[in-house]
DRENNU-88934 format. One record per residue: residue number from 1; residue in one letter; x negated, y negated, z of N, C-alpha, C in turn. Coordinates in Angstrom, 3 decimals, decimal comma. Layout:
<sites>
SITE / NUM / A / X / Y / Z / X / Y / Z / X / Y / Z .
...
</sites>
This chain:
<sites>
SITE / 1 / M / -17,528 / -12,601 / 22,724 / -16,937 / -13,537 / 21,787 / -16,006 / -14,495 / 22,507 .
SITE / 2 / T / -16,047 / -15,720 / 22,084 / -15,125 / -16,688 / 22,666 / -13,775 / -16,568 / 21,982 .
SITE / 3 / Q / -12,755 / -17,122 / 22,622 / -11,423 / -17,085 / 22,020 / -11,402 / -17,811 / 20,686 .
SITE / 4 / R / -12,166 / -18,894 / 20,571 / -12,203 / -19,659 / 19,324 / -12,789 / -18,809 / 18,190 .
SITE / 5 / V / -13,851 / -18,074 / 18,465 / -14,463 / -17,217 / 17,448 / -13,517 / -16,072 / 17,087 .
SITE / 6 / E / -12,874 / -15,496 / 18,094 / -11,928 / -14,421 / 17,832 / -10,752 / -14,917 / 16,993 .
SITE / 7 / L / -10,234 / -16,106 / 17,290 / -9,144 / -16,676 / 16,516 / -9,585 / -16,929 / 15,076 .
SITE / 8 / A / -10,797 / -17,446 / 14,891 / -11,310 / -17,686 / 13,531 / -11,413 / -16,378 / 12,762 .
SITE / 9 / A / -11,856 / -15,309 / 13,413 / -11,970 / -14,005 / 12,748 / -10,595 / -13,483 / 12,341 .
SITE / 10 / V / -9,599 / -13,650 / 13,206 / -8,230 / -13,219 / 12,881 / -7,700 / -14,034 / 11,705 .
SITE / 11 / M / -7,942 / -15,332 / 11,718 / -7,469 / -16,182 / 10,627 / -8,142 / -15,799 / 9,306 .
SITE / 12 / D / -9,436 / -15,484 / 9,345 / -10,130 / -15,031 / 8,129 / -9,539 / -13,727 / 7,623 .
SITE / 13 / R / -9,280 / -12,804 / 8,529 / -8,683 / -11,525 / 8,124 / -7,319 / -11,734 / 7,466 .
SITE / 14 / L / -6,508 / -12,597 / 8,039 / -5,197 / -12,876 / 7,458 / -5,328 / -13,542 / 6,087 .
SITE / 15 / A / -6,271 / -14,452 / 5,951 / -6,472 / -15,132 / 4,664 / -6,937 / -14,149 / 3,595 .
SITE / 16 / I / -7,815 / -13,231 / 3,959 / -8,310 / -12,239 / 2,996 / -7,204 / -11,250 / 2,646 .
SITE / 17 / D / -6,416 / -10,849 / 3,629 / -5,282 / -9,971 / 3,366 / -4,314 / -10,647 / 2,393 .
SITE / 18 / S / -4,065 / -11,923 / 2,581 / -3,199 / -12,673 / 1,681 / -3,791 / -12,748 / 0,275 .
SITE / 19 / L / -5,102 / -12,924 / 0,174 / -5,788 / -12,962 / -1,120 / -5,604 / -11,643 / -1,872 .
SITE / 20 / I / -5,753 / -10,523 / -1,179 / -5,597 / -9,204 / -1,806 / -4,145 / -8,998 / -2,243 .
SITE / 21 / T / -3,201 / -9,424 / -1,409 / -1,791 / -9,319 / -1,782 / -1,497 / -10,183 / -3,002 .
SITE / 22 / E / -2,023 / -11,410 / -3,036 / -1,832 / -12,287 / -4,198 / -2,398 / -11,654 / -5,459 .
SITE / 23 / Y / -3,517 / -10,965 / -5,332 / -4,110 / -10,266 / -6,476 / -3,086 / -9,293 / -7,073 .
SITE / 24 / A / -2,492 / -8,468 / -6,215 / -1,512 / -7,492 / -6,698 / -0,302 / -8,180 / -7,309 .
SITE / 25 / V / 0,192 / -9,220 / -6,673 / 1,387 / -9,906 / -7,142 / 1,136 / -10,585 / -8,492 .
SITE / 26 / T / -0,027 / -11,219 / -8,658 / -0,293 / -11,896 / -9,936 / -0,369 / -10,896 / -11,078 .
SITE / 27 / V / -0,950 / -9,725 / -10,824 / -1,005 / -8,699 / -11,879 / 0,401 / -8,186 / -12,175 .
SITE / 28 / D / 1,166 / -7,883 / -11,137 / 2,519 / -7,367 / -11,340 / 3,417 / -8,379 / -12,034 .
SITE / 29 / D / 3,254 / -9,660 / -11,703 / 4,080 / -10,712 / -12,302 / 3,537 / -11,214 / -13,635 .
SITE / 30 / G / 2,327 / -10,804 / -13,993 / 1,735 / -11,271 / -15,243 / 1,385 / -12,756 / -15,216 .
SITE / 31 / D / 1,043 / -13,283 / -14,059 / 0,672 / -14,698 / -13,921 / -0,849 / -14,808 / -14,044 .
SITE / 32 / W / -1,315 / -14,866 / -15,277 / -2,758 / -14,771 / -15,542 / -3,508 / -16,045 / -15,163 .
SITE / 33 / D / -2,849 / -17,194 / -15,153 / -3,493 / -18,418 / -14,662 / -3,736 / -18,303 / -13,156 .
SITE / 34 / A / -2,724 / -17,857 / -12,422 / -2,880 / -17,665 / -10,981 / -3,923 / -16,586 / -10,692 .
SITE / 35 / Y / -3,962 / -15,537 / -11,502 / -4,966 / -14,481 / -11,353 / -6,364 / -15,092 / -11,403 .
SITE / 36 / Q / -6,615 / -15,927 / -12,388 / -7,941 / -16,533 / -12,535 / -8,284 / -17,451 / -11,357 .
SITE / 37 / R / -7,296 / -18,127 / -10,796 / -7,539 / -19,032 / -9,663 / -7,917 / -18,281 / -8,391 .
SITE / 38 / L / -7,666 / -16,986 / -8,331 / -8,045 / -16,191 / -7,166 / -9,550 / -15,953 / -7,102 .
SITE / 39 / F / -10,249 / -16,183 / -8,208 / -11,675 / -15,871 / -8,319 / -12,559 / -17,105 / -8,153 .
SITE / 40 / T / -13,800 / -16,867 / -7,747 / -14,825 / -17,902 / -7,784 / -15,148 / -18,177 / -9,248 .
SITE / 41 / P / -15,787 / -19,311 / -9,565 / -16,115 / -19,600 / -10,968 / -16,939 / -18,502 / -11,650 .
SITE / 42 / D / -17,775 / -17,797 / -10,880 / -18,575 / -16,706 / -11,454 / -17,953 / -15,335 / -11,201 .
SITE / 43 / G / -16,665 / -15,317 / -10,797 / -15,988 / -14,073 / -10,444 / -15,861 / -13,103 / -11,609 .
SITE / 44 / R / -15,919 / -11,815 / -11,277 / -15,857 / -10,748 / -12,268 / -14,915 / -9,650 / -11,793 .
SITE / 45 / A / -14,437 / -8,879 / -12,752 / -13,632 / -7,698 / -12,442 / -14,082 / -6,562 / -13,351 .
SITE / 46 / D / -14,119 / -5,372 / -12,784 / -14,579 / -4,189 / -13,510 / -13,467 / -3,144 / -13,495 .
SITE / 47 / Y / -12,825 / -2,974 / -14,647 / -11,768 / -1,978 / -14,824 / -12,259 / -0,799 / -15,662 .
SITE / 48 / S / -13,559 / -0,650 / -15,822 / -14,086 / 0,351 / -16,755 / -13,722 / 1,784 / -16,360 .
SITE / 49 / S / -13,572 / 2,083 / -15,075 / -13,221 / 3,451 / -14,684 / -11,790 / 3,809 / -15,073 .
SITE / 50 / A / -10,971 / 2,785 / -15,375 / -9,579 / 3,009 / -15,780 / -9,408 / 2,777 / -17,280 .
SITE / 51 / G / -10,516 / 2,776 / -18,016 / -10,444 / 2,588 / -19,460 / -10,438 / 1,134 / -19,885 .
SITE / 52 / G / -10,752 / 0,243 / -18,959 / -10,722 / -1,185 / -19,243 / -12,099 / -1,774 / -19,457 .
SITE / 53 / I / -12,210 / -3,069 / -19,137 / -13,450 / -3,798 / -19,375 / -14,070 / -4,246 / -18,056 .
SITE / 54 / D / -15,335 / -4,606 / -18,119 / -16,092 / -5,203 / -17,024 / -16,524 / -6,567 / -17,532 .
SITE / 55 / A / -15,913 / -7,649 / -17,012 / -16,168 / -8,965 / -17,571 / -15,801 / -10,054 / -16,564 .
SITE / 56 / S / -15,911 / -11,294 / -16,998 / -15,528 / -12,430 / -16,161 / -14,021 / -12,367 / -15,881 .
SITE / 57 / A / -13,607 / -13,074 / -14,835 / -12,186 / -13,088 / -14,485 / -11,335 / -13,598 / -15,644 .
SITE / 58 / A / -11,828 / -14,598 / -16,363 / -11,066 / -15,137 / -17,495 / -10,921 / -14,102 / -18,604 .
SITE / 59 / E / -11,999 / -13,392 / -18,916 / -11,927 / -12,361 / -19,961 / -11,025 / -11,211 / -19,535 .
SITE / 60 / V / -11,114 / -10,817 / -18,274 / -10,274 / -9,725 / -17,774 / -8,808 / -10,154 / -17,768 .
SITE / 61 / A / -8,528 / -11,407 / -17,426 / -7,148 / -11,898 / -17,457 / -6,575 / -11,766 / -18,866 .
SITE / 62 / G / -7,365 / -12,102 / -19,875 / -6,910 / -11,945 / -21,260 / -6,670 / -10,493 / -21,617 .
SITE / 63 / W / -7,584 / -9,629 / -21,198 / -7,430 / -8,194 / -21,471 / -6,189 / -7,650 / -20,748 .
SITE / 64 / L / -6,012 / -8,028 / -19,473 / -4,845 / -7,564 / -18,722 / -3,545 / -8,053 / -19,356 .
SITE / 65 / A / -3,524 / -9,299 / -19,849 / -2,312 / -9,836 / -20,473 / -1,880 / -8,950 / -21,633 .
SITE / 66 / G / -2,812 / -8,510 / -22,437 / -2,478 / -7,628 / -23,558 / -2,107 / -6,231 / -23,104 .
SITE / 67 / T / -2,864 / -5,682 / -22,169 / -2,636 / -4,314 / -21,707 / -1,340 / -4,193 / -20,914 .
SITE / 68 / M / -1,104 / -5,126 / -20,016 / 0,081 / -5,046 / -19,161 / 1,371 / -5,337 / -19,918 .
SITE / 69 / A / 1,268 / -5,901 / -21,115 / 2,474 / -6,097 / -21,941 / 3,102 / -4,752 / -22,296 .
SITE / 70 / L / 2,319 / -3,685 / -22,244 / 2,842 / -2,340 / -22,500 / 3,738 / -1,846 / -21,364 .
SITE / 71 / F / 3,642 / -2,505 / -20,206 / 4,339 / -2,062 / -18,997 / 5,172 / -3,207 / -18,415 .
SITE / 72 / P / 6,412 / -3,381 / -18,869 / 7,224 / -4,476 / -18,333 / 7,584 / -4,279 / -16,861 .
SITE / 73 / M / 7,522 / -3,052 / -16,371 / 7,769 / -2,780 / -14,961 / 6,477 / -2,257 / -14,361 .
SITE / 74 / R / 5,996 / -2,965 / -13,322 / 4,796 / -2,523 / -12,617 / 4,883 / -3,008 / -11,176 .
SITE / 75 / Q / 4,306 / -2,213 / -10,278 / 4,404 / -2,535 / -8,861 / 3,181 / -2,000 / -8,127 .
SITE / 76 / H / 2,157 / -2,834 / -8,017 / 0,954 / -2,473 / -7,262 / 1,272 / -2,299 / -5,784 .
SITE / 77 / L / 0,766 / -1,270 / -5,203 / 0,801 / -1,090 / -3,760 / -0,655 / -0,940 / -3,322 .
SITE / 78 / I / -1,152 / -1,882 / -2,550 / -2,547 / -1,855 / -2,091 / -2,518 / -1,637 / -0,589 .
SITE / 79 / V / -3,074 / -0,505 / -0,152 / -2,943 / -0,055 / 1,233 / -4,300 / 0,371 / 1,795 .
SITE / 80 / N / -4,301 / 0,731 / 3,082 / -5,496 / 1,230 / 3,766 / -6,683 / 0,291 / 3,574 .
SITE / 81 / R / -6,451 / -0,984 / 3,842 / -7,473 / -2,018 / 3,653 / -8,489 / -1,947 / 4,779 .
SITE / 82 / R / -9,762 / -1,825 / 4,390 / -10,860 / -1,846 / 5,354 / -11,717 / -3,064 / 5,052 .
SITE / 83 / L / -11,889 / -3,909 / 6,022 / -12,551 / -5,189 / 5,839 / -13,824 / -5,252 / 6,676 .
SITE / 84 / R / -14,885 / -5,738 / 6,046 / -16,175 / -5,903 / 6,705 / -16,715 / -7,278 / 6,332 .
SITE / 85 / F / -17,134 / -8,043 / 7,334 / -17,731 / -9,345 / 7,070 / -19,230 / -9,207 / 6,946 .
SITE / 86 / G / -19,824 / -10,040 / 6,103 / -21,265 / -10,056 / 5,916 / -21,807 / -11,450 / 6,125 .
SITE / 87 / T / -23,046 / -11,619 / 5,753 / -23,677 / -12,922 / 5,911 / -24,149 / -13,440 / 4,567 .
SITE / 88 / L / -24,128 / -14,743 / 4,445 / -24,607 / -15,428 / 3,255 / -25,216 / -16,733 / 3,720 .
SITE / 89 / D / -26,405 / -17,033 / 3,300 / -27,090 / -18,268 / 3,698 / -27,139 / -18,430 / 5,215 .
SITE / 90 / Q / -27,402 / -17,365 / 5,930 / -27,574 / -17,365 / 7,386 / -26,319 / -17,744 / 8,164 .
SITE / 91 / D / -25,174 / -17,785 / 7,532 / -23,939 / -18,134 / 8,212 / -23,072 / -16,891 / 8,272 .
SITE / 92 / I / -22,807 / -16,402 / 9,451 / -22,047 / -15,161 / 9,620 / -20,622 / -15,350 / 9,123 .
SITE / 93 / G / -20,152 / -14,393 / 8,341 / -18,763 / -14,370 / 7,937 / -18,442 / -15,076 / 6,645 .
SITE / 94 / D / -19,426 / -15,458 / 5,835 / -19,157 / -16,152 / 4,576 / -18,765 / -15,221 / 3,436 .
SITE / 95 / I / -18,966 / -13,953 / 3,640 / -18,655 / -12,982 / 2,595 / -17,934 / -11,802 / 3,237 .
SITE / 96 / A / -17,015 / -11,229 / 2,514 / -16,265 / -10,086 / 3,042 / -16,201 / -8,993 / 1,985 .
SITE / 97 / Q / -16,318 / -7,777 / 2,429 / -16,164 / -6,596 / 1,576 / -14,878 / -5,900 / 2,003 .
SITE / 98 / V / -14,020 / -5,618 / 1,029 / -12,759 / -4,942 / 1,318 / -12,667 / -3,711 / 0,439 .
SITE / 99 / Q / -12,412 / -2,587 / 1,066 / -12,083 / -1,361 / 0,336 / -10,615 / -1,105 / 0,580 .
SITE / 100 / A / -9,883 / -0,811 / -0,473 / -8,447 / -0,586 / -0,320 / -7,978 / 0,411 / -1,376 .
SITE / 101 / D / -7,115 / 1,301 / -0,967 / -6,540 / 2,268 / -1,891 / -5,341 / 1,643 / -2,597 .
SITE / 102 / Y / -5,059 / 2,128 / -3,787 / -3,905 / 1,616 / -4,519 / -3,133 / 2,743 / -5,174 .
SITE / 103 / V / -1,845 / 2,511 / -5,312 / -0,955 / 3,326 / -6,131 / -0,225 / 2,328 / -7,016 .
SITE / 104 / N / -0,171 / 2,602 / -8,301 / 0,404 / 1,645 / -9,233 / 1,400 / 2,341 / -10,157 .
SITE / 105 / P / 2,679 / 2,386 / -9,751 / 3,701 / 2,913 / -10,659 / 4,066 / 1,860 / -11,704 .
SITE / 106 / M / 4,161 / 2,295 / -12,951 / 4,517 / 1,394 / -14,050 / 5,484 / 2,105 / -14,984 .
SITE / 107 / R / 6,120 / 1,327 / -15,824 / 7,052 / 1,867 / -16,819 / 6,662 / 1,342 / -18,181 .
SITE / 108 / F / 6,466 / 2,247 / -19,126 / 6,170 / 1,848 / -20,497 / 7,339 / 1,071 / -21,086 .
SITE / 109 / A / 7,035 / 0,105 / -21,916 / 8,068 / -0,593 / -22,675 / 8,733 / 0,416 / -23,600 .
SITE / 110 / T / 9,996 / 0,191 / -23,887 / 10,725 / 1,110 / -24,759 / 11,174 / 0,386 / -26,014 .
SITE / 111 / S / 11,490 / 1,162 / -27,014 / 12,009 / 0,561 / -28,244 / 13,403 / -0,012 / -28,019 .
SITE / 112 / E / 14,112 / 0,499 / -26,966 / 15,436 / -0,039 / -26,660 / 15,346 / -1,412 / -26,029 .
SITE / 113 / G / 14,158 / -1,762 / -25,518 / 13,962 / -3,098 / -24,975 / 14,156 / -3,201 / -23,479 .
SITE / 114 / A / 13,128 / -2,885 / -22,716 / 13,196 / -3,062 / -21,272 / 13,017 / -4,531 / -20,938 .
SITE / 115 / N / 13,786 / -4,992 / -19,976 / 13,634 / -6,356 / -19,497 / 12,395 / -6,454 / -18,620 .
SITE / 116 / D / 11,998 / -7,666 / -18,256 / 10,839 / -7,872 / -17,404 / 10,977 / -7,191 / -16,055 .
SITE / 117 / D / 12,209 / -6,995 / -15,579 / 12,390 / -6,331 / -14,299 / 12,385 / -4,814 / -14,431 .
SITE / 118 / G / 12,158 / -4,317 / -15,629 / 12,061 / -2,881 / -15,843 / 13,384 / -2,216 / -16,128 .
SITE / 119 / H / 14,492 / -2,947 / -16,092 / 15,797 / -2,360 / -16,371 / 16,064 / -2,392 / -17,863 .
SITE / 120 / E / 16,596 / -1,315 / -18,350 / 17,029 / -1,282 / -19,732 / 18,199 / -2,225 / -19,885 .
SITE / 121 / D / 18,380 / -2,775 / -21,050 / 19,531 / -3,634 / -21,292 / 20,802 / -2,875 / -20,926 .
SITE / 122 / G / 21,598 / -3,469 / -20,032 / 22,852 / -2,837 / -19,617 / 22,655 / -1,730 / -18,605 .
SITE / 123 / G / 21,467 / -1,592 / -18,007 / 21,174 / -0,472 / -17,129 / 21,866 / -0,503 / -15,785 .
SITE / 124 / D / 22,334 / -1,689 / -15,322 / 22,935 / -1,697 / -14,002 / 24,449 / -1,856 / -14,021 .
SITE / 125 / G / 25,051 / -1,868 / -15,177 / 26,504 / -1,939 / -15,268 / 27,073 / -3,272 / -14,815 .
SITE / 126 / G / 26,215 / -4,265 / -14,585 / 26,666 / -5,594 / -14,228 / 27,052 / -5,765 / -12,775 .
SITE / 127 / D / 27,072 / -4,679 / -11,975 / 27,486 / -4,820 / -10,589 / 26,301 / -4,864 / -9,629 .
SITE / 128 / G / 25,082 / -4,907 / -10,171 / 23,897 / -4,958 / -9,329 / 23,435 / -3,599 / -8,836 .
SITE / 129 / H / 24,177 / -2,556 / -9,126 / 23,782 / -1,205 / -8,726 / 23,538 / -0,386 / -9,982 .
SITE / 130 / E / 22,421 / 0,306 / -9,965 / 22,091 / 1,119 / -11,134 / 22,873 / 2,414 / -11,109 .
SITE / 131 / G / 23,360 / 2,810 / -12,267 / 23,932 / 4,140 / -12,410 / 22,800 / 5,128 / -12,615 .
SITE / 132 / E / 23,126 / 6,397 / -12,780 / 22,073 / 7,389 / -12,975 / 21,242 / 7,091 / -14,205 .
SITE / 133 / A / 21,871 / 6,712 / -15,285 / 21,123 / 6,415 / -16,516 / 20,228 / 5,211 / -16,315 .
SITE / 134 / G / 20,712 / 4,176 / -15,613 / 19,901 / 2,991 / -15,363 / 18,714 / 3,294 / -14,472 .
SITE / 135 / A / 18,939 / 4,115 / -13,429 / 17,852 / 4,468 / -12,521 / 16,792 / 5,272 / -13,259 .
SITE / 136 / E / 17,212 / 6,207 / -14,100 / 16,253 / 7,003 / -14,864 / 15,500 / 6,129 / -15,862 .
SITE / 137 / A / 16,213 / 5,187 / -16,459 / 15,603 / 4,335 / -17,466 / 14,573 / 3,389 / -16,870 .
SITE / 138 / S / 14,682 / 3,056 / -15,586 / 13,739 / 2,120 / -14,989 / 12,694 / 2,804 / -14,124 .
SITE / 139 / A / 12,778 / 4,122 / -13,968 / 11,808 / 4,847 / -13,149 / 10,431 / 4,808 / -13,806 .
SITE / 140 / P / 9,376 / 4,797 / -12,998 / 8,035 / 4,769 / -13,578 / 7,744 / 6,029 / -14,388 .
SITE / 141 / D / 7,028 / 5,856 / -15,476 / 6,584 / 7,014 / -16,255 / 5,063 / 7,038 / -16,408 .
SITE / 142 / F / 4,400 / 6,108 / -15,761 / 2,940 / 6,068 / -15,732 / 2,560 / 5,638 / -14,320 .
SITE / 143 / I / 1,861 / 6,505 / -13,608 / 1,461 / 6,205 / -12,235 / -0,021 / 6,513 / -12,108 .
SITE / 144 / C / -0,751 / 5,583 / -11,502 / -2,176 / 5,827 / -11,273 / -2,527 / 5,410 / -9,851 .
SITE / 145 / G / -3,638 / 5,925 / -9,382 / -4,088 / 5,603 / -8,036 / -5,594 / 5,650 / -7,961 .
SITE / 146 / G / -6,110 / 4,996 / -6,963 / -7,551 / 4,974 / -6,777 / -7,933 / 4,038 / -5,660 .
SITE / 147 / R / -9,098 / 3,419 / -5,810 / -9,622 / 2,542 / -4,767 / -10,189 / 1,278 / -5,387 .
SITE / 148 / Y / -9,872 / 0,171 / -4,768 / -10,469 / -1,112 / -5,113 / -11,643 / -1,383 / -4,182 .
SITE / 149 / A / -12,649 / -2,046 / -4,715 / -13,709 / -2,650 / -3,904 / -13,679 / -4,138 / -4,236 .
SITE / 150 / F / -13,305 / -4,944 / -3,257 / -13,228 / -6,395 / -3,414 / -14,398 / -7,031 / -2,676 .
SITE / 151 / T / -15,015 / -8,014 / -3,280 / -15,957 / -8,882 / -2,586 / -15,352 / -10,274 / -2,597 .
SITE / 152 / A / -15,126 / -10,811 / -1,394 / -14,534 / -12,142 / -1,260 / -15,577 / -13,091 / -0,680 .
SITE / 153 / L / -15,514 / -14,319 / -1,125 / -16,456 / -15,341 / -0,706 / -15,687 / -16,525 / -0,138 .
SITE / 154 / R / -16,160 / -17,039 / 0,999 / -15,556 / -18,238 / 1,574 / -16,016 / -19,439 / 0,743 .
SITE / 155 / T / -15,069 / -20,214 / 0,237 / -15,387 / -21,402 / -0,554 / -14,710 / -22,609 / 0,094 .
SITE / 156 / H / -14,949 / -23,784 / -0,451 / -14,278 / -24,982 / 0,059 / -12,772 / -24,925 / -0,192 .
SITE / 157 / Q / -12,340 / -24,098 / -1,150 / -10,913 / -23,929 / -1,441 / -10,295 / -22,757 / -0,681 .
SITE / 158 / G / -11,053 / -22,129 / 0,185 / -10,595 / -20,953 / 0,913 / -11,287 / -19,700 / 0,379 .
SITE / 159 / W / -10,816 / -18,554 / 0,777 / -11,402 / -17,295 / 0,326 / -11,048 / -17,049 / -1,132 .
SITE / 160 / R / -12,039 / -16,637 / -1,931 / -11,857 / -16,330 / -3,344 / -12,587 / -15,029 / -3,654 .
SITE / 161 / L / -12,138 / -14,366 / -4,710 / -12,752 / -13,105 / -5,133 / -13,984 / -13,384 / -5,978 .
SITE / 162 / R / -15,073 / -12,733 / -5,637 / -16,289 / -12,815 / -6,447 / -16,391 / -11,583 / -7,355 .
SITE / 163 / Q / -15,908 / -10,444 / -6,851 / -15,999 / -9,196 / -7,616 / -14,827 / -8,307 / -7,237 .
SITE / 164 / V / -14,226 / -7,691 / -8,241 / -13,213 / -6,657 / -8,043 / -13,647 / -5,463 / -8,882 .
SITE / 165 / T / -13,741 / -4,319 / -8,244 / -14,085 / -3,092 / -8,961 / -12,980 / -2,068 / -8,733 .
SITE / 166 / V / -12,452 / -1,543 / -9,822 / -11,392 / -0,543 / -9,780 / -12,032 / 0,827 / -9,974 .
SITE / 167 / R / -11,735 / 1,738 / -9,083 / -12,180 / 3,131 / -9,218 / -10,940 / 4,009 / -9,295 .
SITE / 168 / E / -10,463 / 4,205 / -10,522 / -9,280 / 5,055 / -10,687 / -9,659 / 6,487 / -10,353 .
SITE / 169 / K / -8,845 / 7,133 / -9,517 / -9,088 / 8,517 / -9,112 / -8,161 / 9,494 / -9,825 .
SITE / 170 / W / -6,978 / 9,030 / -10,191 / -6,009 / 9,916 / -10,846 / -4,990 / 9,082 / -11,606 .
SITE / 171 / R / -4,330 / 9,763 / -12,530 / -3,198 / 9,159 / -13,248 / -2,266 / 10,265 / -13,685 .
SITE / 172 / Q / -0,997 / 9,891 / -13,775 / 0,039 / 10,826 / -14,208 / 0,918 / 10,107 / -15,218 .
SITE / 173 / V / 1,087 / 10,729 / -16,366 / 1,965 / 10,186 / -17,402 / 3,095 / 11,184 / -17,591 .
SITE / 174 / Q / 4,325 / 10,715 / -17,431 / 5,486 / 11,582 / -17,569 / 6,093 / 11,388 / -18,946 .
SITE / 175 / Q / 6,519 / 12,489 / -19,530 / 7,193 / 12,428 / -20,824 / 8,598 / 11,891 / -20,626 .
SITE / 176 / R / 9,019 / 11,061 / -21,537 / 10,374 / 10,515 / -21,477 / 11,393 / 11,536 / -21,940 .
SITE / 177 / S / 12,522 / 11,485 / -21,284 / 13,643 / 12,321 / -21,699 / 14,232 / 11,702 / -22,973 .
SITE / 178 / R / 14,523 / 12,511 / -23,946 / 15,076 / 12,022 / -25,208 / 16,603 / 11,933 / -25,176 .
SITE / 179 / T / 17,211 / 12,468 / -24,127 / 18,674 / 12,406 / -24,023 / 19,050 / 11,432 / -22,927 .
SITE / 180 / R / 20,199 / 10,845 / -23,069 / 20,725 / 9,933 / -22,051 / 21,931 / 10,570 / -21,385 .
SITE / 181 / A / 22,091 / 10,258 / -20,126 / 23,270 / 10,746 / -19,412 / 24,511 / 10,066 / -19,989 .
SITE / 182 / S / 25,558 / 10,831 / -20,146 / 26,792 / 10,211 / -20,636 / 27,597 / 9,708 / -19,456 .
SITE / 183 / G / 28,374 / 8,685 / -19,685 / 29,091 / 8,213 / -18,521 / 30,222 / 7,440 / -18,903 .
</sites>
């Protein structure tokens, strides 16, 4: 391989890594317009193994907007990324397959009213540090993990997702404590 080809491969890997990170951030931030822009026009996502839908990126964005409203605090962690380049139209490297594991801690919305950052109203005492009650109130109570299969396609706008498949392997739901720490 020439240095130019090696540099192009590194740049593609970095661009795809950034695309996968943007995917997680858009879901965590609830930016459904940005989520849709990550996909090719025919892009699809399949959340059926996690109780969701298998549909176009636009339809999945709508479904996620409703579902994720239940979880004002969420933090995708996408790790152990394995990337493989393929061929499309006889041009090497136009398509990429990425397998990556995920852990997704989330917090259910509460009747007391969790803020978008997952903190209960008054949970940090105003000094930027959470007390025990604030930390407990913002801790995740729904955690799931599994594996993503991403198919990315090189487009004139850069790398975009053509397919995302979620394979949930496990989930844990914790019961909320009905008592609050006094302080």
